[in-house]
VONUKOL-551279 format. One line per 10 residues: number of its first residue (from 1); their letters; for each residue x, y, z of C-alpha. Coordinates in Angstrom, 1 decimal. Example, Ala and Ser with C-alpha at 12.3 -4.5 7.8 and 13.67 -1.06 7.14 Angstrom:
1> AS> 12.3/-4.5/7.8 | 13.7/-1.1/7.1
end
This chain:
1> MNRSKSPRHL> 19.7/3.6/8.5 | 19.1/0.6/10.8 | 15.9/0.3/12.7 | 15.1/-1.2/16.1 | 12.9/-4.2/16.9 | 10.9/-2.3/19.4 | 7.1/-2.2/19.0 | 5.6/0.9/17.5 | 2.3/2.3/16.4 | 2.1/1.9/12.6
11> LESLEPRRLL> -1.5/2.1/11.6 | -2.8/5.5/10.4 | -5.6/7.1/12.3 | -9.0/6.9/10.6 | -10.7/10.2/9.9 | -14.4/9.9/9.2 | -15.6/12.0/6.2 | -18.9/12.6/4.5 | -20.1/10.0/2.1 | -19.0/10.6/-1.5
21> AWSSYASLVG> -20.4/8.6/-4.4 | -18.1/5.6/-5.3 | -18.4/6.4/-8.9 | -16.5/9.7/-8.6 | -13.2/8.2/-7.5 | -13.7/5.0/-9.5 | -14.2/7.1/-12.6 | -11.1/9.1/-11.8 | -8.8/6.1/-11.9 | -10.6/4.2/-14.7
31> QDTAASQFPS> -12.0/1.5/-12.5 | -15.4/1.6/-14.3 | -13.7/1.8/-17.7 | -11.5/-1.2/-16.9 | -14.5/-3.2/-15.8 | -16.2/-2.4/-19.1 | -13.2/-2.9/-21.4 | -11.7/-5.9/-19.6 | -14.7/-7.7/-18.2 | -12.9/-11.0/-17.6
41> ITGKGVTVAV> -10.0/-9.3/-15.7 | -11.3/-9.4/-12.1 | -8.4/-10.7/-10.2 | -9.5/-14.3/-10.5 | -6.7/-16.8/-9.6 | -4.6/-14.1/-7.9 | -4.1/-13.9/-4.2 | -3.3/-10.7/-2.2 | -1.9/-11.0/1.3 | -3.1/-8.3/3.7
51> IDTGIDYNLP> -0.7/-7.6/6.6 | -2.9/-5.7/8.9 | -5.3/-6.1/11.9 | -6.9/-9.2/10.3 | -10.0/-9.5/8.1 | -13.7/-10.1/9.1 | -14.0/-13.0/6.8 | -17.6/-13.7/7.9 | -18.9/-10.7/5.9 | -20.7/-12.1/2.8
61> QLGGGFGKGH> -18.9/-9.6/0.5 | -15.6/-11.0/1.7 | -16.5/-14.6/1.2 | -18.7/-15.5/4.3 | -16.1/-17.8/5.7 | -12.4/-18.8/6.1 | -10.3/-21.4/4.3 | -10.5/-23.4/1.2 | -13.5/-22.5/-1.0 | -13.8/-19.0/0.5
71> KVIAGYDFYA> -12.3/-15.6/-0.6 | -10.1/-15.5/2.5 | -8.4/-18.7/1.7 | -5.7/-18.7/4.5 | -4.0/-16.7/7.2 | -2.5/-16.5/10.6 | -2.7/-14.3/13.7 | 0.8/-13.3/14.8 | -0.6/-11.1/17.5 | -2.5/-13.8/19.3
81> NDSDPMDGSG> -0.3/-16.6/17.9 | -3.1/-18.7/16.6 | -4.5/-19.7/13.3 | -7.6/-17.5/13.4 | -6.9/-14.1/11.7 | -10.3/-12.5/12.6 | -10.1/-8.7/12.6 | -10.3/-7.3/16.1 | -10.1/-3.7/15.1 | -11.6/-3.0/11.7
91> HGTNVASVIA> -8.7/-1.5/9.8 | -7.8/-4.7/8.0 | -11.4/-5.3/6.9 | -11.6/-1.8/5.4 | -8.4/-2.5/3.5 | -9.5/-5.9/2.3 | -12.8/-4.5/1.0 | -11.0/-1.9/-1.2 | -8.9/-4.7/-2.7 | -11.4/-7.5/-3.3
101> AKPFTTGGVT> -14.9/-7.0/-1.9 | -17.8/-8.3/-3.9 | -20.4/-5.6/-4.9 | -22.2/-3.9/-2.0 | -24.7/-1.1/-2.0 | -25.2/1.8/0.5 | -26.8/5.1/0.0 | -28.1/4.1/-3.3 | -24.6/3.6/-4.7 | -23.0/0.3/-5.5
111> YQGVAPDANL> -19.3/-0.3/-4.7 | -16.9/-3.2/-5.2 | -13.2/-4.0/-4.7 | -10.8/-3.3/-7.5 | -10.2/-7.0/-8.0 | -13.5/-8.5/-6.8 | -12.6/-12.1/-7.7 | -9.2/-12.1/-6.1 | -8.4/-14.3/-3.1 | -7.1/-12.9/0.1
121> VALRVGTESN> -4.8/-14.1/2.8 | -5.3/-12.5/6.2 | -2.1/-11.9/8.3 | -3.0/-10.3/11.6 | 0.0/-8.5/13.1 | -1.7/-6.4/15.8 | -4.3/-3.8/16.6 | -4.7/-0.3/15.4 | -2.6/0.9/18.3 | -0.1/-1.9/18.7
131> ISDDNIERAL> 1.9/-3.5/15.9 | 5.5/-4.6/16.2 | 8.2/-5.0/13.6 | 8.6/-8.6/15.0 | 5.1/-9.5/13.9 | 5.5/-7.8/10.5 | 8.7/-9.7/10.0 | 7.0/-13.0/10.9 | 4.2/-12.2/8.5 | 6.6/-11.5/5.6
141> QWVASNYKTY> 8.4/-14.7/6.3 | 5.1/-16.6/6.3 | 4.4/-15.1/2.8 | 7.8/-16.2/1.5 | 7.2/-19.7/2.9 | 3.6/-20.1/1.6 | 3.3/-18.0/-1.5 | 3.4/-21.0/-3.9 | 0.8/-22.8/-1.8 | -1.7/-20.0/-1.9
151> GISVVNLSLG> -0.7/-18.2/-5.2 | 0.3/-15.0/-3.4 | 1.5/-12.4/-6.0 | 0.7/-9.2/-4.1 | 1.2/-8.0/-0.5 | -0.4/-4.9/1.0 | 0.8/-3.1/4.1 | -1.4/-0.1/5.0 | 0.9/0.9/7.9 | 4.0/2.9/8.4
161> SGFYPDAETS> 5.9/5.5/10.5 | 8.5/8.2/10.1 | 9.6/10.6/7.4 | 12.2/9.4/4.9 | 13.1/11.7/2.0 | 15.5/9.0/0.6 | 15.3/5.3/0.3 | 15.4/3.7/3.8 | 16.5/0.2/4.9 | 15.7/-1.7/8.1
171> FQLSDEFKQL> 18.1/-4.1/9.7 | 15.1/-6.3/10.6 | 12.7/-6.1/7.6 | 14.6/-5.1/4.5 | 16.0/-8.6/3.8 | 12.4/-9.9/3.8 | 11.3/-7.2/1.4 | 14.1/-8.0/-0.9 | 13.4/-11.7/-0.8 | 9.8/-11.1/-1.7
181> HDLGIFVVAA> 10.8/-8.8/-4.5 | 13.3/-11.3/-5.9 | 10.5/-13.9/-5.8 | 8.5/-11.6/-8.0 | 5.9/-10.6/-5.3 | 4.7/-7.0/-5.6 | 4.7/-5.4/-2.1 | 2.8/-2.1/-1.8 | 2.6/0.2/1.3 | 0.9/3.4/2.4
191> SGNSNDAISG> 3.1/6.5/2.2 | 1.7/7.9/5.5 | -0.8/10.5/6.7 | 1.5/12.8/8.8 | 1.8/15.9/6.6 | 0.0/18.6/8.5 | -0.6/21.6/6.2 | -3.5/22.9/8.4 | -2.1/23.6/11.8 | 1.3/24.5/10.6
201> PISADGIAYP> 4.3/23.5/8.3 | 5.4/20.0/8.5 | 8.6/19.3/10.5 | 10.1/17.0/7.9 | 9.2/15.7/4.4 | 9.4/12.2/3.0 | 7.4/9.0/3.2 | 6.9/6.5/6.0 | 8.6/3.2/6.4 | 8.1/0.5/5.0
211> AADPNVFAVG> 6.9/2.5/1.9 | 10.4/4.0/1.8 | 12.1/0.6/1.5 | 13.8/0.1/-1.9 | 11.8/-3.0/-2.6 | 8.4/-1.6/-1.6 | 6.1/0.4/-3.8 | 4.9/3.6/-2.2 | 1.4/5.0/-2.6 | 0.0/8.4/-1.6
221> AVDSSDIIAS> -3.6/9.7/-1.7 | -5.7/11.9/-3.9 | -9.3/12.9/-3.6 | -11.9/12.4/-6.3 | -10.9/15.7/-8.0 | -7.4/14.5/-8.3 | -6.0/16.8/-5.6 | -3.3/15.3/-3.5 | -4.5/15.2/0.1 | -2.7/17.8/2.3
231> WSQRGDELDL> -1.9/15.1/4.9 | -0.5/12.6/2.4 | 3.2/12.1/2.9 | 5.3/12.5/-0.2 | 8.7/13.2/-1.7 | 10.8/11.9/-4.5 | 10.5/8.4/-3.2 | 6.8/8.3/-3.7 | 5.9/6.0/-6.7 | 2.2/6.5/-7.3
241> LAPGVNITML> -1.0/8.3/-6.2 | -4.4/6.6/-5.8 | -7.8/7.5/-4.2 | -7.6/7.9/-0.4 | -10.3/10.5/0.5 | -13.9/9.6/1.4 | -13.4/5.9/0.5 | -16.5/3.8/1.3 | -15.7/0.4/2.7 | -17.1/-2.6/4.5
251> KRGGGFVTED> -17.1/-2.4/8.3 | -16.1/-5.1/10.7 | -19.2/-6.8/12.0 | -21.4/-5.4/9.2 | -22.4/-2.1/7.7 | -20.3/0.5/6.0 | -17.8/3.2/6.8 | -16.3/6.1/4.8 | -12.7/7.1/5.7 | -9.6/9.0/4.6
261> GTSFASPYVA> -6.0/7.8/4.5 | -3.2/6.5/2.4 | -4.1/3.2/4.1 | -6.9/3.0/1.5 | -4.9/4.4/-1.4 | -2.4/1.5/-1.0 | -5.0/-1.3/-1.4 | -6.4/0.5/-4.5 | -3.0/-0.1/-6.0 | -2.8/-3.7/-4.6
271> GAAALIKQET> -6.1/-4.5/-6.3 | -4.9/-3.0/-9.6 | -1.7/-5.1/-9.3 | -3.9/-8.2/-8.9 | -5.6/-7.3/-12.2 | -2.3/-6.9/-14.0 | -1.1/-10.2/-12.6 | -4.2/-12.0/-13.9 | -3.9/-10.4/-17.4 | -0.1/-10.9/-17.5
281> PSALAGDIGS> 0.9/-13.8/-15.3 | 4.6/-13.4/-16.2 | 4.7/-9.9/-14.7 | 7.0/-9.7/-11.7 | 7.2/-7.0/-9.0 | 9.3/-4.5/-11.0 | 7.2/-5.0/-14.1 | 4.0/-4.3/-12.2 | 5.4/-1.2/-10.7 | 6.7/0.1/-14.0
291> ILMGSGTLNR> 3.3/-0.5/-15.7 | 1.5/1.3/-12.9 | 3.8/4.3/-13.1 | 4.1/4.4/-16.9 | 0.4/4.2/-17.5 | -0.7/6.7/-14.8 | -2.0/10.2/-15.3 | 0.4/13.0/-14.5 | -0.5/15.0/-11.4 | 1.6/18.1/-10.5
301> DGSGETGNTT> 1.9/18.7/-6.8 | 1.0/22.3/-6.4 | -1.5/22.6/-9.1 | -4.7/22.8/-7.0 | -3.0/21.5/-3.8 | -2.8/23.7/-0.7 | -0.2/24.1/2.0 | 3.3/22.8/1.5 | 3.8/21.1/-1.9 | 6.8/19.4/-3.6
311> TLDYSRLDIS> 6.2/20.8/-7.1 | 7.0/17.3/-8.3 | 5.0/15.6/-11.1 | 3.6/12.3/-9.8 | 1.9/9.5/-11.7 | -1.7/8.8/-10.5 | -3.3/5.4/-10.9 | -5.2/4.7/-14.1 | -6.5/1.1/-14.0 | -7.8/0.8/-17.6
321> AALTLANQRV> -4.6/2.3/-19.0 | -2.5/0.0/-16.8 | -4.2/-3.1/-18.3 | -3.7/-1.8/-21.8 | 0.0/-1.1/-21.2 | 0.4/-4.5/-19.5 | -0.8/-6.2/-22.7 | 1.7/-4.3/-24.8 | 4.6/-5.1/-22.4 | 4.4/-8.9/-22.4
331> GKDSTIAVGR> 7.9/-10.3/-22.6 | 8.6/-12.7/-25.5 | 12.3/-12.9/-26.6 | 15.6/-12.9/-24.7 | 17.3/-10.8/-27.5 | 16.0/-8.1/-29.9 | 17.0/-7.2/-33.4 | 17.5/-3.4/-33.2 | 20.4/-2.8/-35.6 | 23.3/-0.4/-35.1
341> YFDTALDSQG> 21.4/2.7/-33.9 | 19.7/2.3/-30.6 | 19.6/3.7/-27.1 | 18.3/2.4/-23.8 | 17.1/3.8/-20.4 | 16.4/2.0/-17.2 | 13.4/3.0/-15.0 | 13.2/3.0/-11.2 | 11.5/-0.4/-11.2 | 14.2/-2.2/-13.2
351> VLHAAWYTDN> 12.5/-2.3/-16.6 | 14.7/-1.4/-19.6 | 13.3/0.8/-22.4 | 14.8/0.8/-25.9 | 14.4/3.0/-29.0 | 15.9/2.0/-32.3 | 16.2/3.0/-35.9 | 15.4/0.2/-38.5 | 16.9/-0.5/-41.9 | 13.7/1.0/-43.4
361> GDLYYATRDT> 14.2/4.2/-41.6 | 11.5/3.8/-39.0 | 11.7/4.5/-35.2 | 10.6/1.7/-32.9 | 10.3/1.1/-29.1 | 10.2/-1.9/-26.8 | 10.7/-2.8/-23.2 | 12.7/-5.6/-21.5 | 11.0/-6.9/-18.4 | 12.7/-7.8/-15.2
371> SGLWSSGIAV> 13.0/-11.5/-16.1 | 15.0/-10.5/-19.2 | 12.4/-10.8/-22.0 | 11.7/-8.2/-24.6 | 8.3/-7.2/-25.7 | 7.2/-6.8/-29.3 | 8.4/-3.6/-31.0 | 5.9/-0.8/-31.4 | 6.2/1.7/-34.2 | 6.8/5.2/-32.9
381> DTRGDVGAQP> 7.4/7.1/-36.2 | 7.3/5.6/-39.7 | 6.7/8.8/-41.7 | 9.8/8.9/-43.9 | 13.4/8.1/-43.0 | 13.2/9.0/-39.3 | 14.7/7.8/-36.0 | 18.4/8.2/-36.8 | 20.5/8.6/-33.6 | 17.7/8.0/-31.1
391> TIAVDHSGKT> 18.0/9.1/-27.5 | 15.6/7.8/-24.8 | 15.0/8.8/-21.2 | 12.5/7.9/-18.4 | 11.3/10.7/-16.1 | 10.7/10.6/-12.3 | 7.1/9.5/-12.8 | 7.9/6.6/-15.1 | 7.1/8.3/-18.4 | 9.2/7.7/-21.5
401> GIGYFDVTNT> 10.4/10.2/-24.1 | 12.5/9.8/-27.3 | 14.5/12.4/-29.1 | 15.6/11.7/-32.7 | 16.9/13.0/-36.0 | 14.5/12.9/-38.9 | 16.7/12.4/-42.0 | 13.9/13.1/-44.5 | 13.1/16.5/-43.1 | 16.6/17.2/-41.5
411> AVKYAWSDST> 14.7/18.0/-38.3 | 15.0/17.1/-34.6 | 11.8/15.5/-33.2 | 10.4/14.3/-29.9 | 8.1/11.4/-29.2 | 6.2/10.5/-26.1 | 3.5/7.9/-25.1 | 0.2/8.4/-23.3 | 0.5/4.6/-22.4 | -1.6/3.5/-25.4
421> TWRTQTIESN> -0.4/5.6/-28.4 | 2.9/7.2/-29.3 | 2.7/10.9/-30.4 | 5.4/13.0/-32.1 | 6.3/16.6/-32.6 | 8.9/18.5/-34.5 | 11.2/20.6/-32.3 | 13.2/22.4/-35.0 | 13.4/21.9/-38.8 | 15.1/25.2/-39.9
431> KHVGTSPSLA> 17.7/24.1/-42.5 | 19.8/21.0/-41.4 | 19.3/20.5/-37.7 | 19.0/17.8/-35.1 | 21.9/15.4/-35.4 | 23.5/13.9/-32.2 | 20.4/14.5/-30.0 | 20.7/13.8/-26.3 | 17.6/13.8/-23.9 | 17.1/14.0/-20.2
441> FDIDGNGYLA> 14.4/15.1/-17.7 | 14.6/17.1/-14.5 | 12.9/16.0/-11.3 | 9.8/18.1/-12.1 | 9.3/16.2/-15.4 | 10.5/19.0/-17.7 | 12.6/17.8/-20.7 | 15.9/18.9/-22.1 | 17.1/18.0/-25.6 | 20.5/19.0/-26.9
451> YYKRSGGDLR> 21.4/18.6/-30.6 | 23.7/19.8/-33.3 | 22.6/22.3/-36.0 | 24.9/21.5/-38.9 | 23.7/24.6/-40.8 | 25.9/27.0/-38.8 | 27.7/24.5/-36.6 | 25.8/25.4/-33.5 | 25.1/23.5/-30.3 | 21.3/23.9/-29.5
461> MATLDRDTGV> 19.1/22.9/-26.7 | 15.3/22.7/-26.5 | 13.4/22.8/-23.2 | 10.0/21.2/-22.6 | 7.7/22.7/-20.1 | 5.7/19.7/-18.9 | 2.7/21.7/-17.7 | 2.1/23.5/-21.0 | 3.7/21.0/-23.4 | 5.6/23.8/-25.1
471> WTRRTVDGAG> 9.2/23.6/-26.3 | 11.5/26.6/-26.3 | 14.9/26.6/-28.1 | 18.2/28.4/-27.5 | 21.8/28.3/-28.8 | 24.3/27.2/-26.2 | 27.5/27.6/-28.2 | 28.5/28.3/-31.8 | 28.5/32.0/-32.3 | 31.1/33.1/-34.9
481> AVDVGKSLSL> 33.2/30.8/-37.0 | 33.4/27.8/-34.6 | 31.7/24.5/-35.3 | 30.5/22.8/-32.0 | 28.2/20.0/-31.0 | 28.8/17.4/-33.7 | 29.3/14.9/-30.9 | 27.6/15.7/-27.6 | 26.0/14.3/-24.4 | 23.5/16.1/-22.1
491> DVGEAAVRAN> 22.6/15.4/-18.5 | 20.4/16.9/-15.8 | 21.5/16.8/-12.2 | 19.5/17.4/-9.0 | 21.2/18.5/-5.7 | 18.7/18.1/-2.9 | 18.5/21.1/-0.6 | 16.9/20.2/2.8 | 14.8/23.0/4.2 | 14.3/23.7/7.9
501> FGFTVYDTTV> 10.6/23.1/7.3 | 8.5/22.2/4.3 | 9.5/19.9/1.5 | 13.0/19.3/0.1 | 13.8/21.6/-2.8 | 16.2/20.8/-5.6 | 19.0/22.8/-7.2 | 18.7/21.7/-10.9 | 21.6/21.9/-13.3 | 21.6/21.0/-17.0
511> AVAYADTTNG> 24.9/20.5/-18.7 | 26.3/19.4/-22.1 | 29.7/17.9/-22.9 | 30.5/18.4/-26.6 | 33.1/18.4/-29.3 | 34.5/21.6/-30.8 | 35.4/20.3/-34.2 | 37.0/23.7/-35.2 | 40.0/23.0/-32.9 | 39.4/19.5/-31.6
521> NLKYARLDLD> 38.7/20.4/-27.9 | 36.3/18.7/-25.6 | 34.0/21.5/-24.1 | 31.5/21.7/-21.3 | 28.6/24.0/-20.8 | 26.5/24.3/-17.6 | 23.4/26.2/-16.6 | 21.9/26.6/-13.1 | 18.1/26.4/-13.9 | 17.0/27.6/-10.5
531> DPTATWFVAV> 19.0/30.9/-10.8 | 17.0/33.3/-13.0 | 20.1/35.5/-13.5 | 22.4/32.6/-14.4 | 24.0/32.3/-17.9 | 25.8/29.4/-19.6 | 29.2/28.6/-18.1 | 31.4/27.3/-20.8 | 34.8/25.7/-20.3 | 37.4/23.7/-22.2
541> VDDTSGVANI> 37.8/20.3/-20.6 | 40.5/18.7/-22.8 | 42.7/20.7/-25.2 | 43.2/17.9/-27.6 | 42.9/17.5/-31.4 | 39.7/15.6/-31.6 | 37.0/13.9/-29.4 | 34.0/11.7/-30.1 | 31.6/9.2/-28.4 | 31.0/11.5/-25.4
551> DLNLHADAGS> 29.1/10.4/-22.3 | 28.4/13.0/-19.6 | 27.0/12.3/-16.1 | 26.2/14.8/-13.3 | 26.7/12.3/-10.4 | 26.7/12.9/-6.7 | 29.7/11.3/-4.9 | 28.7/8.6/-2.4 | 27.4/10.1/0.8 | 27.2/13.6/-0.7
561> ALLRAQIAYQ> 24.5/15.7/-2.3 | 27.0/17.7/-4.3 | 27.0/16.9/-8.0 | 30.3/16.3/-9.9 | 30.5/16.6/-13.7 | 32.2/13.5/-15.1 | 32.8/12.7/-18.8 | 34.0/9.5/-20.6 | 35.0/9.9/-24.3 | 37.2/8.8/-27.1
571> DTATADVKYA> 40.3/10.8/-28.0 | 40.1/10.4/-31.8 | 43.8/11.4/-32.4 | 45.1/8.5/-30.3 | 42.1/6.2/-30.2 | 42.4/6.2/-26.4 | 39.6/6.2/-23.9 | 39.6/9.1/-21.5 | 37.8/10.2/-18.4 | 37.5/13.8/-17.2
581> YRNTDWFVET> 36.0/15.2/-13.9 | 35.5/18.6/-12.5 | 36.7/19.6/-9.0 | 36.8/23.4/-9.4 | 39.3/22.7/-12.2 | 39.1/19.9/-14.8 | 41.3/16.8/-14.5 | 41.8/14.3/-17.4 | 42.9/10.7/-17.1 | 43.5/8.0/-19.6
591> VASTGKLGDS> 41.2/5.0/-19.0 | 42.7/2.7/-21.7 | 45.2/3.1/-24.5 | 47.4/1.1/-26.9 | 44.7/0.0/-29.3 | 42.0/1.1/-31.5 | 39.6/1.9/-28.7 | 36.5/3.9/-27.9 | 34.3/3.7/-31.0 | 31.6/3.5/-28.4
601> VQLFFDADGA> 31.9/4.7/-24.8 | 29.5/4.6/-21.8 | 29.9/5.9/-18.2 | 28.2/4.6/-15.1 | 28.9/4.2/-11.3 | 29.2/1.5/-8.7 | 27.5/1.7/-5.3 | 30.4/3.6/-3.8 | 30.3/6.2/-6.5 | 33.4/5.0/-8.4
611> PLVTFYDRLK> 33.2/5.6/-12.1 | 33.2/2.7/-14.6 | 33.7/3.1/-18.3 | 32.6/0.5/-20.9 | 34.2/0.9/-24.3 | 34.8/-1.0/-27.6 | 38.1/-2.4/-28.6 | 38.1/-2.6/-32.4 | 41.1/-5.0/-32.7 | 39.7/-7.5/-30.2
621> RALFTSTRTG> 36.1/-7.0/-31.3 | 34.9/-6.8/-27.7 | 33.6/-4.5/-25.1 | 35.8/-3.9/-22.0 | 34.9/-2.2/-18.7 | 37.5/-0.2/-16.7 | 36.9/0.7/-13.1 | 38.7/3.6/-11.5 | 40.6/2.3/-8.5 | 42.4/5.5/-7.7
631> IESWSKSRTA> 43.7/8.8/-9.1 | 44.9/8.0/-12.7 | 44.5/4.3/-11.9 | 42.1/2.0/-13.8 | 41.5/-1.7/-13.9 | 40.3/-3.2/-17.1 | 38.3/-6.5/-17.8 | 36.6/-8.0/-20.8 | 32.8/-7.6/-20.8 | 31.4/-9.1/-24.0
641> SSAGPQSIGF> 32.1/-9.9/-27.6 | 30.5/-7.3/-29.7 | 30.3/-5.4/-33.0 | 30.7/-2.2/-31.1 | 27.4/-0.3/-30.6 | 26.3/-0.3/-27.0 | 24.1/1.5/-24.5 | 24.0/1.4/-20.7 | 20.7/2.1/-19.0 | 21.7/3.5/-15.6
651> SERTGEATLS> 19.2/4.4/-12.8 | 20.4/7.2/-10.5 | 17.6/6.3/-8.1 | 18.4/2.6/-7.7 | 22.1/2.5/-8.8 | 21.3/-0.4/-11.2 | 23.0/-0.5/-14.6 | 22.1/-2.7/-17.6 | 24.4/-3.0/-20.7 | 22.9/-3.6/-24.1
661> YLNRPRSEVF> 25.2/-4.4/-27.0 | 25.2/-5.5/-30.6 | 26.6/-9.0/-31.2 | 29.4/-9.6/-33.7 | 27.2/-10.8/-36.5 | 25.2/-7.6/-36.1 | 22.0/-9.6/-35.9 | 20.8/-9.2/-32.3 | 21.2/-7.0/-29.2 | 21.9/-8.7/-25.9
671> STQLI> 21.4/-7.2/-22.5 | 23.0/-8.0/-19.2 | 22.8/-6.4/-15.8 | 26.1/-4.9/-14.7 | 25.1/-3.7/-11.2
end
């Protein structure tokens, strides 16, 4: 949706609150722990640009001056059109003190900014009641032109307006936000304060713009008890939570003030980003966002919150954990030796996650940063011959899970990370169980792991309740003499249901596409998770004589919230690659034929929702990608030389797709962005 250039009021109102000890919310997000564990990581050498009402740079805790040699090293006033960005309102000074103030004491308690040695750039774009998009645009352009001169790595915008339940673009500002993101500059914004759960239900859910921009990191507010503020705007576009209630800050002209607002949660994250940038200078915008989300503590909206809630699981800032994870994620190599058995997943920030099975039978994990470099591998499970057929997924809050088959114990297992240590648990080990695992998460963070139980020939699924950590198991198909599930693919789909008031709710579906090896059919099973009376719907998709290398995706067509089941797979009888989709009935098309094709098959989608299938050609020893150009019409092109194994990390939220594939010598895995 395009946005006008007309001025509008963007700053959030300040609501005075009683003084609360700084240590309570600092302790909540590990600020005190980080200062103890990482004493040299203070933001030194990193510059944060504050696009706001200016900064009172005369305050001693903010440097006591302006220009070279001071904390506020540069700036401009786009409201008065002069080179003096002195704060005329106070909001920008409050924000700047959260980011980078030197220690100050009030009420017997000492406070400081998250990154007290960071530099600041003050870009004044208006007053608390008058800020225009024109001035914001000029400030963003100033950052793009001057970021090298002043070392700007982070931009904070504690301003916003509107309610956007989905990603929002602006005709005027989105190109600047994309430019800064592409330059590696992390841009963070307040999600907004307009949820009113006191006087009545909210009129619409979603976050404010520019927080809703695809290239801006959105932050909502919690109090010191980790309860999401009732007025904090949120939805599935919210990236992180941070302290925003009873925040004690420096006041323009001197003194102190305690306020509420996502305006003050956003600079908490900007300060944390500055610390990450100091510790890991190579970290770019997406890397910083991924680290912040992946390291955060889970916070269920509705567990302790009052009024309207989303029920979503959000990640809440944990500064010490973020610095620990940043150290683990340092990119080192352009390729990675992961062998034949690997899987990848792409998170919402553009970081690729990989799990693989080594020649020694161990399970390992690594990430590929947004500049294309892989981190060192981390051992996930080395207790025996484990990790065969790994499946990896990243949930809505940025947390990673791995399902895998333990050969030693013939069991299916699950591994997850608390950002510093990988933990594992056995899902099922009764007889021979767990081959061909496939993992996905729903929007609430619950996990679904489908797998094949060879003893009995059953298709099984385990479900993780994120709040309790408990897995439950059920048989999906396999009763009687049939043998089903030897090859399978699971996906979870979310259809957004917009309410007349209150937050958006989601109709969640879990589905499995799988081989029936008794008769060779491709089958499909689906369950509506939000209908307590629903049972598994099972159908035959393709009545053929053998299928393998199945990839299922529950994908919404462009411009539609309706989910369509779509499957790419190999017909083992003909070695053709096929594509099936459901539109009340099932329809099957041939993607590619006349060759030994489909020993590996992956399905993803372009920006218009058209399916693309990447598959291996055994004779040409290469991967090819076919795009559906019409009904039963496919256009094929060569993608890469390969030994066959491949994995595509596809993000439903961003539409990005990254292909990872094993080279011909089988020595390294290369990755390339497809979309």
